[in-house]
N, C-alpha and C positions, 0 to 999 in steps of 0.2 A: 535436545535439535534449537537449534540457534534462532533468535529472533529473526535475523535476516532472513532464511531460510524460512524459516512459518511462513513471512508475510510474505515469501517468494511465490512460496505456492498458492495463495490466495492472492494475488497477481496475476499469476499463469492461467491459474484456473477462471480468472473472469475475463481475461483480457484475449487467451489464446497465445501470447505471446512464448516464444520458446527460454525456459529456464536458462541460458546463459548471458540474457541480455544480458549490456552494462549498467550494475548498482545507483549511479550515479547521476547516467539518463534521466530528462524529464522525461516522463513517463508519457507527458501531452503532447507537446511540440519537438520531442522528439524521436518517440518511438509510437506517433499517433493512436495513443488513447482516446475514444471517444467521451464527450462529458457523460453518458448514458451508464458508459461499462464505469464511471467515476464516481456514482453514484451506489453504482451496483457495488464496488470496491468500499466504498464507505461502511452500506449496511453491512455485507458482506464481513469487513476485519470488525465491527463491532462486535456482530455476532457470534463470531469462532473463539474471540479472548475477552468477552464479558464486560465489556467497556461503552464508554461514551463518549467519539473523539470529538471535539469541540470542530465545530464547523470553521473555522477562522484559521485553526492551528493544519484541519486537512487540506483546504486552499493551499495551502502554502509550505507544503511535503511534497514537492513534485516525484521526488526518485525512489528507488527503494530503501537505497540506505536512510531519507529523510524518512519516509514513513515508517523503517520499521524503528527508527529512535523516537518516533513519536507515540507509536503503541507499546512500545517497551517504558516508557519516562511513564504514561496513563497507566499501563497497567502495573508498575510499581518493578518490571524486573532487571 
């Protein structure tokens, strides 16, 4: 499974978003993901992939594309 699809599963599981949302949409400004879910998302991504995401990088990763790139880079995938 590609990284973007694995990250999509995590995002959809936490936010309840339909899996067909635009991968370039801003999760917060465009799709309305609240900050509480963003923190849950951070925790779940770190646990699922066995990584530590720097807070600054996570805050800047506002779309699914951004998040999957960040996770892939930190994971070394």
